[in-house]
N, C-alpha and C positions, 0 to 999 in steps of 0.2 A: 556442726557442720567444716569442714575442711574445703579453703579454699586457695586457689593459687593462688599466690604473691601477686598485686594489687601495682605493683612498682611500672610494671612494661606495658600493660592493659592501657589500648589510647582503644580499642571498640570489643563487645561483642555481641553474639545473638546468644535468644532463648527460643526454645519452640516447647506450645502445647500451651495453654490458658492461667490454665492452675500454674503450672511450673515456670513458669514467668512469674510469676505476681510472687509467688515462695521467695524464685531468686532473687527480684527486685527488694522484696525486706529482708532477709538475709544481708541484704549488702549495703544495708544503712539508704539508701536509694529513696527521699522524702515525697519526690514529684518529677513530671517526665516533660518532655515539650519536644512536639512534631515540629520535627523541622518537615521531615516529607513523607508523600506514601510513595513506596516500591513497590505494593501490587494493593488492589481492594482489602482493603482488614489489616493491610502491616506496613508502618509506621516506621522511619526512623525519626528515633530521639534524642535528645540531647536530656541526662540524668542531673537533677543535683538531692549533693549527698552532702554529708559533712564532713565527710573523708574528701579531704582534694585531691588523693588519686583518685577517686571514683566521677567526683563531683566533675560535668564540663563531657563525661564518657559519652560515646555517640552507641546504640545496640538499639536492634532489631528484637519487636517484642512476637511472633509469631502462633498465631492459635493454630490447632492439629487443621483443623478443613481449610487453611489458605493458602495464598499462592507457593501451589504445585512444587511438584515431588521434588523436583533439582530449584527450588529456593534458593535453600543456604548456597545452593555452588554459582549461581551467580550474583548473588553478592559478593561472595570470598575472591571474586572475577573483576566485581568490579561493572556488571552487565546488567544492574539492575536500575 
């Protein structure tokens, strides 16, 4: 799997429960800390990883049936 360069990542989001699990494993993220709930069932998390470029990364992992249709648009604009 090819990933964009991680050097500029500050945050990212993923949708789909299974997909989010695959993404976090592929990136080497070994733990998540829930910082706050953005919507029911949708946490804003801090990632823990051995890779210093990813350690502390903030991410949103959203299951397919939660958060609403325009959820990521609202997250991007800071309105969640």
